[in-house]
N, CA and C of each residue as an Amber inpcrd file, in Angstrom:
protein
   690
   0.5990000  -1.0680000  -0.0870000  -0.2250000   0.2110000   0.1220000
   0.5450000   1.3510000   0.4450000   0.6290000   2.4810000  -0.7530000
   0.9550000   3.8490000  -1.1060000   1.4190000   4.4540000   0.1820000
   2.5800000   4.6770000   0.7990000   2.3860000   5.4180000   1.9400000
   2.2610000   7.0770000   1.7750000   1.3190000   7.5800000   2.0550000
   0.1010000   9.1610000   2.1110000   0.9780000  10.1660000   3.8750000
   1.4170000  11.0550000   3.6520000   2.1760000  12.6920000   4.1190000
   1.0090000  13.3680000   4.4180000   0.8420000  13.5650000   3.1650000
  -0.5620000  15.2880000   3.5400000  -2.3020000  14.1470000   2.6990000
  -2.9530000  14.1560000   3.3820000  -3.9030000  14.7820000   2.8670000
  -4.7820000  15.6410000   2.4950000  -5.5950000  15.9940000   1.9330000
  -6.6590000  16.8340000   1.6310000  -7.6320000  16.5570000   1.5540000
  -9.0250000  17.5220000   2.5710000 -10.2630000  17.1290000   2.1260000
 -11.1020000  17.4910000   2.3290000 -12.2740000  17.6490000   1.4200000
 -13.0720000  18.1850000   1.5890000 -14.3300000  18.4360000   2.3270000
 -15.2020000  19.1670000   2.5040000 -16.3800000  19.5370000   3.8690000
 -17.6420000  18.9860000   3.9730000 -17.9600000  19.2610000   3.2040000
 -19.5000000  18.9880000   2.1530000 -19.7680000  17.9500000   1.9940000
 -20.3090000  17.0620000   2.7190000 -20.6980000  15.3720000   2.7970000
 -19.6220000  14.9700000   2.5940000 -18.4970000  15.2300000   2.9090000
 -18.0690000  14.4310000   3.5210000 -16.9200000  14.5810000   5.2090000
 -16.6750000  15.4310000   5.7630000 -17.1800000  15.7220000   6.7550000
 -18.3770000  16.4510000   7.7100000 -19.0260000  16.8860000   6.9420000
 -19.7130000  17.8880000   7.5900000 -21.6010000  17.2660000   6.9370000
 -22.1040000  16.8910000   7.2890000 -23.2940000  16.9990000   6.8070000
 -24.3570000  17.7810000   5.8610000 -23.9750000  18.3880000   5.4420000
 -24.7490000  19.8140000   4.6570000 -25.8420000  19.4460000   4.0050000
 -26.2360000  18.1460000   3.7470000 -27.8820000  17.7120000   3.5050000
 -28.6240000  17.8110000   4.6880000 -27.9740000  17.9280000   5.9250000
 -28.8480000  18.2100000   7.1610000 -28.8460000  18.8880000   7.7570000
 -27.7430000  20.9040000   7.3790000 -27.8150000  21.7460000   7.2120000
 -28.6360000  22.2260000   6.4310000 -28.5770000  21.7110000   5.3080000
 -28.9950000  22.7700000   4.3250000 -31.0310000  22.3270000   5.0340000
 -31.2860000  21.2410000   4.8070000 -32.6510000  21.0950000   5.1330000
 -33.2580000  22.4590000   5.7870000 -32.5080000  22.5460000   7.2950000
 -33.0750000  23.4340000   8.2240000 -32.5820000  24.6900000   8.2500000
 -31.9450000  24.7530000   7.0140000 -32.0900000  26.7580000   7.3040000
 -32.8020000  26.4520000   5.9750000 -33.1970000  26.1270000   5.2820000
 -34.2740000  25.6230000   4.4650000 -35.6480000  26.4090000   4.9900000
 -35.5090000  25.3320000   5.9930000 -37.0910000  25.4690000   6.4310000
 -37.5570000  26.8350000   7.4290000 -36.1030000  27.4820000   8.5570000
 -36.3960000  28.1650000   8.9660000 -36.3750000  29.3040000   7.8780000
 -35.4390000  29.1560000   6.6120000 -35.9770000  30.3050000   5.3280000
 -36.9950000  30.6000000   5.5920000 -38.0650000  29.3390000   4.9040000
 -39.2560000  29.8520000   4.4660000 -40.7140000  29.8270000   5.6890000
 -39.8410000  29.0600000   6.8140000 -40.8200000  29.8900000   7.8700000
 -40.7660000  31.2230000   7.9070000 -40.0070000  31.0650000   7.6150000
 -39.7770000  33.1630000   7.9830000 -40.4210000  34.3210000   7.0420000
 -40.5690000  33.6600000   5.6090000 -41.2880000  33.8500000   4.4100000
 -42.7110000  33.8010000   4.4750000 -43.2210000  32.6390000   5.5640000
 -44.0700000  32.7220000   5.5870000 -44.5690000  31.5520000   4.6010000
 -43.5360000  31.1540000   3.9020000 -44.8280000  29.8430000   2.4940000
 -44.6520000  28.6380000   3.5830000 -44.7100000  27.5230000   3.1240000
 -44.0160000  26.3140000   3.7390000 -43.6110000  25.7430000   2.9220000
 -42.9890000  25.0750000   3.3720000 -41.4630000  24.3540000   2.1910000
 -42.1450000  23.3930000   2.3250000 -42.4140000  22.9550000   1.3990000
 -42.8970000  22.0260000   0.8230000 -41.5460000  20.7050000   0.0220000
 -42.3560000  19.0800000  -0.2650000 -41.1480000  18.3310000  -1.0010000
 -40.9500000  18.4870000  -2.0620000 -41.4730000  19.5620000  -2.5200000
 -41.8960000  19.4720000  -3.8740000 -40.7040000  20.8470000  -4.4560000
 -40.7720000  21.8120000  -3.3980000 -39.8740000  23.2590000  -3.6900000
 -38.9820000  23.3060000  -3.0450000 -38.5680000  21.9910000  -1.7590000
 -37.1340000  21.6880000  -1.4740000 -36.3620000  20.6200000  -2.8790000
 -37.2430000  19.8690000  -3.5760000 -36.8130000  19.1760000  -4.1930000
 -35.9100000  20.1030000  -5.6200000 -37.0120000  21.0880000  -5.7380000
 -36.8570000  22.4040000  -7.2230000 -35.6740000  23.3400000  -6.7680000
 -35.7900000  23.3590000  -5.0530000 -34.4590000  24.2820000  -4.8690000
 -32.8200000  23.2300000  -4.8710000 -33.2640000  22.5450000  -5.0010000
 -31.4840000  21.1700000  -5.0170000 -31.8100000  21.2620000  -6.1510000
 -32.4250000  21.1690000  -7.0140000 -32.5830000  20.7310000  -8.5210000
 -31.2050000  22.4210000  -9.1370000 -32.1440000  23.2840000  -8.7190000
 -31.4520000  24.6000000  -9.3010000 -30.2440000  24.9590000  -8.7340000
 -29.9940000  24.8940000  -6.9220000 -28.8920000  25.0360000  -6.3850000
 -27.8160000  24.0740000  -7.3390000 -27.9380000  23.4010000  -7.1660000
 -27.0670000  21.9870000  -7.7130000 -26.3770000  22.6520000  -9.4280000
 -27.6760000  22.9470000  -9.6230000 -27.3220000  23.4550000 -11.3410000
 -25.9510000  25.1180000 -11.2360000 -26.2300000  25.4550000 -10.1800000
 -25.3970000  26.3180000 -10.8420000 -24.2440000  26.3720000  -9.8560000
 -24.1460000  25.7340000  -9.1760000 -22.6940000  25.1550000  -8.2490000
 -22.0710000  24.1410000  -9.5690000 -22.3070000  23.3210000 -10.4550000
 -22.4370000  22.9460000 -11.4510000 -21.2980000  23.4420000 -12.2250000
 -22.2100000  25.1780000 -12.5880000 -21.4620000  25.7880000 -13.5190000
 -20.4360000  26.5330000 -13.0480000 -20.1830000  27.0110000 -11.6380000
 -19.7700000  27.6760000 -11.3140000 -18.0990000  26.4450000 -11.1050000
 -18.6990000  25.2870000 -11.1440000 -17.1390000  24.5870000 -10.6860000
 -16.3650000  24.4820000 -12.6010000 -17.3630000  24.6020000 -13.3660000
 -16.7100000  24.8630000 -14.4970000 -16.3260000  26.4520000 -15.3270000
 -16.1540000  27.4920000 -14.1130000 -16.4920000  28.3340000 -14.7190000
 -17.0730000  28.9060000 -15.0580000 -18.6030000  29.3250000 -15.0310000
 -19.5470000  29.4070000 -16.0470000 -19.6560000  30.6280000 -15.7330000
 -20.1720000  30.6730000 -14.1420000 -20.5890000  31.6500000 -13.2510000
 -19.6670000  31.7130000 -11.7830000 -19.8140000  33.3750000 -11.2250000
 -19.1040000  33.2100000 -10.2660000 -19.3190000  33.1260000  -9.2750000
 -18.8660000  32.5510000  -8.3130000 -19.2730000  32.8230000  -6.6190000
 -21.0650000  33.3680000  -5.7190000 -20.5990000  34.2320000  -5.9390000
 -21.9470000  35.8630000  -5.9100000 -22.5860000  35.3900000  -7.1320000
 -23.0530000  35.3710000  -8.4350000 -23.5490000  34.9960000  -9.2950000
 -24.7750000  33.7040000  -9.0590000 -23.8980000  32.6810000  -8.4880000
 -24.7700000  31.6440000  -7.6620000 -25.5060000  31.5050000  -6.3280000
 -24.7710000  32.1530000  -4.9840000 -25.6260000  32.2100000  -4.3680000
 -26.8640000  33.5280000  -4.0580000 -26.4290000  34.2320000  -5.0810000
 -27.6060000  35.3310000  -4.8690000 -28.6650000  35.6620000  -5.7920000
 -28.6700000  34.4490000  -6.7520000 -29.5040000  34.1330000  -8.2250000
 -30.1850000  32.8700000  -7.5110000 -30.1500000  32.1090000  -6.8200000
 -30.4330000  30.1840000  -6.7740000 -32.2070000  31.2330000  -5.7680000
 -32.1260000  32.0220000  -5.3220000 -33.6660000  31.7850000  -4.5980000
 -35.3460000  32.8570000  -5.8190000 -34.1980000  34.0340000  -5.7180000
 -35.1570000  34.3170000  -6.8700000 -35.0850000  33.6780000  -7.8770000
 -34.9670000  32.2440000  -8.5160000 -34.8800000  31.9830000  -9.6940000
 -35.8410000  30.9420000  -9.2470000 -35.8680000  30.9260000  -8.0090000
 -36.8790000  29.1120000  -7.5240000 -37.7940000  30.2060000  -7.2620000
 -38.2710000  31.0940000  -6.3480000 -39.3360000  31.9820000  -6.0740000
 -39.7990000  32.3920000  -7.5100000 -39.4140000  32.5430000  -8.5110000
 -39.8640000  33.0890000  -9.9170000 -40.7650000  31.8670000 -10.0400000
 -40.4330000  30.5770000 -10.2930000 -40.8000000  29.4520000 -11.2110000
 -42.5650000  29.5130000 -10.6670000 -41.8890000  29.8710000  -9.0110000
 -43.8250000  30.2200000  -7.9640000 -44.4360000  31.1210000  -8.5110000
 -43.6850000  32.2550000  -8.9610000 -44.5170000  33.6180000  -9.3060000
 -44.3860000  34.9170000  -8.5730000 -43.6160000  34.4600000  -8.0610000
 -43.4190000  35.3670000  -7.3220000 -41.9570000  36.3150000  -6.6950000
 -41.4710000  37.4660000  -7.0250000 -40.0100000  38.0980000  -7.5920000
 -40.2400000  38.6730000  -5.8910000 -38.8970000  37.7870000  -5.8820000
 -37.8490000  38.1300000  -4.1260000 -36.2420000  39.1800000  -4.6250000
 -35.9030000  39.1290000  -3.3930000 -34.7180000  40.0190000  -3.4310000
 -33.7320000  38.8560000  -3.0290000 -33.2000000  38.1170000  -3.7830000
 -32.4230000  36.3620000  -4.6610000 -30.4830000  37.1680000  -3.2330000
 -30.7760000  38.4180000  -3.3090000 -28.9660000  38.5920000  -2.6640000
 -30.0060000  38.6360000  -1.1070000 -30.9630000  39.5800000  -0.7250000
 -31.6960000  38.9410000   0.5770000 -32.0990000  38.0390000   1.1110000
 -32.6720000  36.9510000   0.7550000 -33.0120000  36.2220000   0.9650000
 -31.4610000  34.8680000   1.2180000 -30.3960000  35.5670000   0.1080000
 -29.2140000  35.1300000   0.7660000 -28.0800000  34.8620000   1.6480000
 -28.4720000  36.0420000   1.7240000 -27.5550000  36.6820000   3.4160000
 -29.0400000  36.2720000   5.0870000 -30.2450000  36.7280000   4.6500000
 -30.7290000  35.6410000   5.5170000 -30.5900000  33.3850000   5.8500000
 -31.0950000  32.4690000   4.9140000 -30.6530000  31.9100000   4.2950000
 -28.3240000  31.1250000   5.6510000 -28.0150000  32.0300000   5.0380000
 -26.0860000  32.1490000   5.3140000 -26.2930000  32.1290000   6.4590000
 -27.8130000  33.3040000   7.3540000 -26.7000000  32.9980000   8.6720000
 -27.5440000  31.3540000   9.5710000 -29.1030000  30.9380000   8.6130000
 -29.6450000  29.7520000   9.1600000 -28.0790000  28.7040000   9.0520000
 -27.4100000  29.0000000   7.7880000 -26.8120000  27.6700000   7.4110000
 -26.0170000  27.4490000   8.1670000 -24.8070000  29.0860000   8.3350000
 -23.5570000  28.6050000   9.2320000 -24.2650000  28.1670000  11.0130000
 -24.3190000  28.2750000  10.9300000 -25.4160000  27.5150000  12.3160000
 -25.3930000  26.0130000  12.5350000 -24.8150000  25.0850000  11.0720000
 -25.3310000  23.7930000  10.5650000 -24.2430000  23.0270000  10.9570000
 -23.6810000  22.5210000  11.6430000 -22.7900000  22.0260000  12.2350000
 -22.4920000  20.0220000  12.1380000 -23.6280000  19.6340000  11.5580000
 -23.8600000  18.0200000  12.1850000 -23.1040000  17.4370000  11.4810000
 -22.5040000  16.3350000  12.0390000 -20.9010000  15.4590000  11.6600000
 -21.8150000  14.4740000  10.3990000 -20.1500000  14.2750000  10.0940000
 -21.1950000  12.3790000   9.0260000 -20.2340000  11.7500000   9.8910000
 -21.4550000  10.6480000   9.5670000 -20.7180000   9.7120000  10.6300000
 -19.2630000   9.2870000  10.9760000 -18.3920000   9.4770000  11.9570000
 -17.1070000   9.0060000  11.8150000 -16.3400000   9.9440000  11.4850000
 -16.4820000  11.6510000  11.6390000 -15.5170000  12.8670000  10.9220000
 -14.5400000  13.0220000  12.1700000 -15.3750000  13.0320000  13.0080000
 -14.1710000  14.1930000  14.3580000 -13.8070000  12.3360000  14.9920000
 -13.7010000  11.6100000  14.4390000 -13.3790000  10.5680000  15.1550000
 -12.2060000   9.5170000  14.0240000 -12.3380000   9.7980000  12.8210000
 -10.6500000  10.1420000  12.5820000 -10.6590000  11.4270000  12.1270000
 -10.3540000  12.3810000  11.8510000  -9.6850000  12.9140000  11.8640000
  -8.4760000  13.3540000  13.2720000  -9.7090000  13.1190000  14.0880000
  -8.4330000  13.3170000  15.7150000  -7.5030000  12.4780000  15.5940000
  -8.6230000  10.7660000  14.6350000  -6.5020000   9.9330000  14.8300000
  -5.8830000  10.2920000  13.6800000  -6.2000000  10.9050000  13.0060000
  -5.5800000  11.4880000  11.5460000  -3.8220000  12.2810000  11.8570000
  -4.4710000  13.1710000  13.0220000  -4.1480000  15.0870000  12.6170000
  -2.3230000  14.2350000  13.3810000  -2.3560000  13.3280000  14.3310000
  -0.5810000  13.3400000  14.5080000   0.1050000  12.9960000  13.7470000
  -0.9760000  11.9250000  12.5930000   0.6750000  10.9130000  11.9110000
   0.8840000  11.9030000   9.8660000  -0.4960000  12.6790000  10.1300000
  -0.3980000  13.4580000   8.6900000  -0.6120000  14.9070000   8.5920000
   0.0250000  15.1880000   7.8220000  -0.2350000  16.5640000   7.8110000
  -1.6660000  16.9740000   7.3670000  -2.9570000  17.6310000   7.6400000
  -4.0910000  17.5240000   6.9560000  -4.1840000  19.3210000   6.7970000
  -5.0070000  18.7580000   5.7120000  -5.6570000  20.2240000   5.1050000
  -7.3380000  20.0190000   4.4820000  -8.0890000  21.7680000   4.9960000
  -9.1420000  21.2870000   3.8560000  -9.1550000  22.1280000   2.5500000
  -9.9160000  21.4580000   1.5960000  -9.8930000  22.2050000   0.7210000
 -11.7360000  21.9320000   0.0830000 -12.1840000  22.5950000  -0.1760000
 -13.7490000  23.3330000  -0.0170000 -14.0400000  23.9820000  -0.9920000
 -14.3630000  24.2770000  -1.6530000 -15.6130000  24.9830000  -2.6400000
 -16.7020000  25.4860000  -1.4910000 -16.9640000  26.6500000  -1.8460000
 -18.0820000  27.6260000  -0.3490000 -17.4420000  29.1090000  -0.0570000
 -18.3290000  29.3870000   1.1220000 -18.7560000  31.2950000   1.3990000
 -17.8170000  30.4330000   2.6180000 -16.5620000  31.3110000   2.7600000
 -15.5620000  31.7250000   3.5740000 -15.7200000  31.3420000   5.3530000
 -16.7830000  32.2330000   6.0350000 -17.4450000  32.8000000   6.7760000
 -18.2240000  31.7940000   7.2880000 -18.5200000  31.0580000   6.0960000
 -19.3430000  29.9490000   6.3720000 -18.7460000  28.7820000   6.8850000
 -18.1860000  27.8270000   5.7050000 -17.3570000  27.1070000   6.1780000
 -16.5070000  27.5000000   7.8700000 -15.9040000  28.3250000   7.8790000
 -15.3380000  28.3620000   9.3860000 -16.1330000  28.3580000   9.9760000
 -17.4100000  28.8520000  10.5200000 -18.3090000  29.0570000  11.9430000
 -18.6920000  27.2620000  11.8320000 -19.1580000  26.7270000  10.5210000
 -18.9220000  25.3630000  10.8340000 -18.1750000  24.1150000  11.3300000
 -16.9700000  24.6390000  10.4820000 -15.8380000  23.8030000  10.9460000
 -15.0430000  23.9590000  12.8770000 -15.7340000  24.8150000  13.1690000
 -15.1060000  25.7530000  14.3220000 -15.9610000  24.9370000  15.5010000
 -17.6450000  25.1810000  15.0630000 -18.8210000  24.4840000  15.8030000
 -18.6140000  23.3130000  15.6760000 -18.4090000  22.6550000  14.9260000
 -17.8900000  21.0560000  14.8800000 -17.5590000  20.6500000  15.4950000
 -15.8090000  21.3350000  15.5870000 -14.3540000  20.8510000  16.2060000
 -13.8720000  20.4600000  15.6250000 -13.5330000  20.5970000  14.0410000
 -12.9580000  20.2030000  13.1470000 -12.1160000  21.2890000  13.3890000
 -12.2310000  22.6870000  13.2150000 -10.7410000  23.7930000  12.7540000
  -9.5920000  23.3590000  12.9380000  -9.6680000  23.3140000  14.5170000
  -7.9310000  23.1290000  15.2450000  -7.4290000  21.6240000  14.7200000
  -7.8200000  21.1790000  14.3090000  -7.2070000  18.9660000  13.7160000
  -6.4320000  19.6790000  12.5070000  -6.8590000  20.8360000  11.3000000
  -6.2090000  21.7000000  10.5830000  -5.0100000  22.3150000  10.7950000
  -4.1760000  21.8980000   9.6620000  -2.7050000  22.7480000   9.2980000
  -3.1930000  24.0870000   8.7530000  -4.1160000  23.8280000   8.3280000
  -4.7850000  24.8880000   6.8710000  -6.1320000  24.4460000   6.6470000
  -6.9550000  25.4980000   5.9650000  -8.3540000  25.3270000   5.6870000
  -8.2780000  26.5700000   4.2370000  -8.6630000  25.1460000   3.2020000
  -8.5230000  26.9550000   2.3820000  -9.7710000  26.2450000   1.6980000
 -10.5030000  27.8790000   1.1720000 -11.5330000  27.8940000   0.7270000
 -11.4740000  28.7060000  -0.6370000 -12.4810000  28.9140000  -1.9720000
 -12.7940000  28.8280000  -3.1010000 -12.6110000  30.3580000  -2.6310000
 -13.7080000  30.9310000  -2.6500000 -13.5030000  32.2500000  -1.9210000
 -12.7150000  32.9430000  -1.8980000 -11.8510000  32.2110000  -1.0990000
 -10.2630000  32.8400000  -0.9820000  -9.1750000  32.8580000  -2.3040000
  -9.4330000  31.7660000  -2.4930000  -8.2240000  31.8390000  -3.6900000
  -8.4300000  32.4150000  -4.7970000 -10.0910000  32.7790000  -5.1910000
 -10.1300000  33.8750000  -6.6140000 -10.5000000  32.2990000  -7.3630000
  -9.7980000  30.5210000  -7.3430000 -10.5140000  30.1490000  -8.1650000
 -10.9290000  28.8410000  -7.0970000 -11.4990000  27.6240000  -7.6670000
 -12.5350000  26.4340000  -7.2190000 -12.1650000  24.9780000  -7.9120000
 -12.3700000  24.2890000  -7.1590000 -12.9430000  22.6180000  -7.7440000
 -13.2090000  22.9800000  -8.6170000 -12.8740000  21.9730000  -9.9860000
 -11.6910000  21.5600000 -10.0730000 -10.8310000  21.9040000 -10.4640000
 -10.6500000  23.5170000 -10.6200000  -9.4450000  23.9270000 -11.4900000
  -8.0540000  23.5450000 -11.1820000  -7.1750000  23.5800000 -11.6350000
  -5.7280000  23.1770000 -11.2450000  -4.7250000  24.6620000 -10.7390000
  -5.8170000  25.6640000 -11.1030000  -5.5330000  27.0730000  -9.9160000
  -5.6170000  26.8630000  -8.5420000  -6.8030000  26.4050000  -8.6150000
  -7.0710000  26.4430000  -7.2670000  -6.0220000  25.7130000  -5.9410000
  -5.4730000  24.7150000  -7.0000000  -4.4180000  23.5360000  -5.7520000
  -2.9900000  24.4940000  -6.0800000  -3.0270000  24.9510000  -7.2500000
  -1.7390000  25.6320000  -7.6740000  -1.7140000  26.1920000  -6.0440000
  -2.6510000  26.4940000  -6.0380000  -2.7340000  28.1030000  -4.7290000
  -2.4570000  27.4570000  -3.1020000  -2.8780000  26.0540000  -3.9550000
  -2.5280000  25.7860000  -2.0670000  -1.6300000  24.9330000  -1.9690000
  -1.3420000  24.3690000  -2.7020000   0.1950000  24.0230000  -3.0720000
   1.3210000  24.4840000  -3.0300000   1.1400000  26.0090000  -3.2660000
   2.2750000  26.7830000  -2.2070000   2.1530000  27.4140000  -1.5860000
   1.1620000  27.4710000  -0.8810000   1.0800000  27.2510000   0.5010000
   0.8530000  26.3640000   1.7200000   1.5440000  25.2420000   1.1510000
   1.8250000  23.9340000   1.8670000   3.2850000  23.2860000   1.9080000
   3.8470000  23.4770000   3.1970000   5.0890000  23.4520000   3.3960000
   5.3290000  21.9700000   3.1820000   6.8370000  21.9080000   2.3360000
   7.4180000  20.6320000   1.4620000   6.2980000  19.6650000   1.1270000
   5.3840000  20.4520000   0.4990000   4.4540000  19.5460000  -0.1630000
   4.6060000  17.9780000  -0.9750000   4.7580000  17.2470000  -0.6450000
   4.9840000  16.5160000  -1.8420000   3.7190000  15.3770000  -2.8330000
   3.0970000  16.2670000  -3.5460000   2.2110000  15.5350000  -4.3700000
   2.1270000  13.9430000  -4.5270000   3.5140000  12.8440000  -5.1180000
   2.9670000  11.7970000  -5.0920000   3.0880000  11.6840000  -3.4490000
   2.8660000  11.8900000  -2.4810000   2.8340000  11.1490000  -1.3990000
   1.1600000  11.9790000  -0.4080000   0.7670000  12.2190000  -1.6860000
  -0.8980000  13.2910000  -1.2340000  -1.8390000  12.5960000  -1.9220000
  -2.8600000  12.7040000  -0.8340000  -3.8130000  12.5770000  -1.2260000
  -5.4840000  12.7110000  -0.8640000  -5.4690000  12.7400000  -2.0160000
  -7.7210000  13.9890000  -2.0660000  -8.8220000  12.9380000  -1.4220000
  -9.3390000  13.5180000  -0.3600000 -10.4360000  12.4130000   0.3910000
 -11.7940000  13.7600000  -0.5510000 -12.8980000  13.2810000  -1.0590000
 -14.0190000  13.6050000  -0.7770000 -14.9500000  12.8020000  -2.2610000
 -16.7740000  13.7280000  -2.0500000 -17.7470000  12.7460000  -3.1360000
 -17.8180000  13.4590000  -3.5460000 -17.6530000  14.4600000  -3.9020000
 -17.4530000  15.0150000  -5.9280000 -16.9090000  14.3300000  -6.7840000
 -17.3770000  14.1600000  -7.5910000 -16.2710000  13.2000000  -8.3750000
 -16.0390000  14.5870000  -9.0790000 -16.7940000  15.1060000  -9.9560000
 -16.3040000  16.3570000 -11.0240000 -15.4260000  17.4680000  -9.9280000
 -15.9630000  17.4660000  -9.1110000 -14.6830000  18.7400000  -7.5600000
 -14.1260000  17.8080000  -7.1120000 -14.1280000  17.2680000  -6.3290000
 -12.6080000  16.7210000  -5.6850000 -11.8060000  15.1570000  -7.0690000
 -12.2810000  14.3390000  -7.1250000 -11.8470000  13.7250000  -7.8810000
 -11.0190000  13.9910000  -8.9140000 -11.7350000  14.7980000  -9.7820000
 -11.4020000  15.5990000 -11.1950000  -9.9370000  16.2840000 -10.8590000
 -10.6050000  17.1000000 -10.1210000  -9.8150000  18.9220000  -9.6900000
  -8.5270000  17.5540000  -8.9250000  -8.6650000  17.1620000  -8.3350000
  -7.1280000  16.0300000  -7.5890000  -6.7370000  15.5260000  -9.0010000
  -6.9290000  14.4240000  -9.8620000  -7.0200000  14.2980000 -11.1860000
  -5.7900000  15.3800000 -11.5640000  -6.4840000  16.4360000 -12.2980000
  -5.7350000  17.9570000 -13.1390000  -5.0130000  18.4580000 -12.4830000
  -4.5540000  18.0860000 -10.8170000  -3.4230000  18.3440000  -9.9280000
  -1.9840000  17.3230000  -9.7070000  -3.0880000  16.2670000  -9.9630000
  -1.6990000  15.4050000  -9.4050000  -1.5550000  14.7660000  -8.6980000
  -2.6740000  14.6630000  -7.8060000  -3.2100000  13.8260000  -6.2840000
  -3.4510000  12.3910000  -7.0990000  -3.9470000  11.1440000  -6.0470000
  -3.6330000  10.4050000  -5.5400000  -5.5760000  11.2820000  -4.7160000
  -7.0920000   9.5770000  -5.4400000  -7.6800000  10.7580000  -5.0590000
  -8.7670000   9.3940000  -4.1630000  -9.5600000   9.5840000  -3.3050000
  -9.8470000   8.8120000  -2.6240000 -11.5590000   9.2580000  -3.1310000
 -12.0890000   8.8200000  -3.7150000 -14.2470000   9.6550000  -3.8260000
 -14.8190000   8.6180000  -2.3550000 -15.2500000   9.4530000  -1.3730000
 -16.1880000   8.9670000  -0.0100000 -17.5620000   8.3250000  -0.9690000
 -18.2040000   7.3200000  -1.1890000 -19.5760000   7.4320000  -1.8540000
 -20.0640000   6.4470000  -1.1060000 -20.9630000   7.2480000   0.2130000
 -21.2310000   6.4730000   1.0620000 -23.2440000   5.7840000   0.2090000
 -23.4410000   6.5480000  -0.2870000 -24.4810000   5.8590000  -1.4870000
 -24.8990000   4.7520000  -1.9170000 -23.2660000   4.6530000  -2.2890000
 -23.4230000   3.3840000  -3.5950000 -23.4800000   4.2190000  -4.8260000
 -23.6620000   5.3930000  -5.3210000 -23.8140000   5.7460000  -6.5850000
 -23.4500000   5.4850000  -8.1050000 -23.6280000   5.1220000  -8.7490000
 -23.1010000   4.7750000 -10.2890000 -21.6560000   5.2850000 -10.5210000
 -20.7500000   5.2210000 -11.0470000 -19.9250000   6.2540000 -11.7130000
 -20.6780000   6.6870000 -12.8710000 -20.8530000   7.3490000 -13.5200000
 -21.1170000   7.0900000 -14.5610000 -20.4800000   8.9110000 -15.1330000
 -19.5350000   8.9210000 -15.3560000 -18.5640000   9.7810000 -16.0240000
 -17.2170000   9.1470000 -16.3570000 -16.8090000   9.4960000 -16.5330000
 -14.9580000   8.8820000 -16.9140000 -13.7120000   9.2680000 -16.5810000
 -14.2920000  10.3030000 -15.1110000 -13.8150000  10.3360000 -13.8980000
 -13.1250000   8.5550000 -13.3540000 -12.0150000   8.5900000 -13.1170000
 -12.0780000   7.2220000 -12.3690000 -10.8250000   7.4050000 -10.5270000
 -11.7780000   7.2740000 -10.0710000 -10.7730000   7.4000000  -8.6480000
  -9.5740000   6.2480000  -8.2020000  -8.9590000   7.1780000  -7.6590000
  -7.5030000   5.8740000  -7.3340000  -8.3540000   4.8860000  -6.1710000
  -9.0240000   5.4040000  -5.2370000 -10.1480000   4.5320000  -4.3970000
 -11.0110000   4.9250000  -4.2350000 -12.2910000   3.7130000  -4.0410000
 -13.2690000   4.5070000  -3.7740000 -14.2480000   3.7210000  -1.9240000
 -14.1790000   4.7900000  -1.0870000 -14.5410000   3.9620000   0.4370000
 -16.1090000   4.5540000   0.6000000 -17.2430000   3.8350000   1.3650000
 -18.3470000   3.9300000   1.4730000 -18.8670000   4.6990000   2.9020000
 -17.6170000   3.9630000   3.5890000 -17.3150000   4.9050000   5.1870000
 -16.4400000   5.7610000   5.0170000 -16.2760000   6.5650000   6.5570000
 -14.8090000   7.3760000   6.4570000 -13.9840000   6.2350000   7.1830000
 -14.8500000   5.7000000   8.0080000 -13.7410000   4.4610000   8.6050000
 -12.4340000   3.1730000   7.6000000 -13.0350000   3.4620000   5.8110000
 -13.2710000   2.5910000   5.0120000 -11.1310000   3.3010000   4.8930000
 -10.9550000   4.6080000   5.6720000 -10.2160000   4.8220000   4.4600000
  -8.4160000   4.4010000   5.4990000  -8.7300000   4.3950000   7.1210000
  -7.7440000   4.1610000   7.9540000  -7.0530000   2.7500000   6.9670000
  -7.8100000   1.6230000   6.6870000  -6.7150000   0.9970000   5.2440000
  -6.1170000   1.6300000   4.4290000  -6.9630000   2.2810000   3.2510000
  -6.1920000   3.0860000   2.8770000  -5.0710000   3.7620000   2.8960000
  -4.3670000   4.3860000   4.1250000  -3.6010000   5.3250000   4.6860000
  -2.8790000   4.8180000   6.0550000  -2.6400000   3.3250000   6.1550000
  -2.4280000   2.2060000   7.1000000  -2.0660000   2.4770000   8.3150000
  -3.7310000   2.7750000   8.7920000  -4.3650000   3.2730000  10.1120000
  -4.7030000   2.0620000  10.9850000  -3.8520000   1.4170000  12.0360000
  -4.7340000   0.3960000  12.6220000  -5.7740000   1.0840000  13.5820000
């Protein structure tokens, strides 16, 4: 088994349960707006949101366009004109409180921290990710945290990883591994940057892309085997 020295971790749906945080934030936002959050509306929001973030990953939209238009696009489909930027501010204030951990995440990072150089690499909003990582108790366990908003680039862009690599002392890419749930952001990005990759796929989703990870795991505990930790 290959020996690794540096591990790069994604945040959302890898270490923190973004789905749970998002669901609660949406519930509170819609409650404040006096509009019931139905399963249909929630599903439509997720579809719009995923499409916008996919365009962000592809460099077609910037972060502000993503976050400030998703709610205006959603409400427009239901015949309402709203201030997308204002609703985004309210939503983000709720989302920042969501720090539910993925099963085994804190235990994993705590056990790896003494043996490996650990870093966060995440697309998202810096203030939000910082607060969520701190509330979850993960923040102090990492040597560095890199958020797309701060770097000016996003996963999977090679420029994002160039920015990160320039700020990781003594990095040997041959001894580095990226772990994340997104084939198009984490795994593709890692490959473009010359990293070995580990796809965290708890739901056993079919890989219908041409992106082939070095490893695939179903639980975070499976990572112990890959990095040789008993």
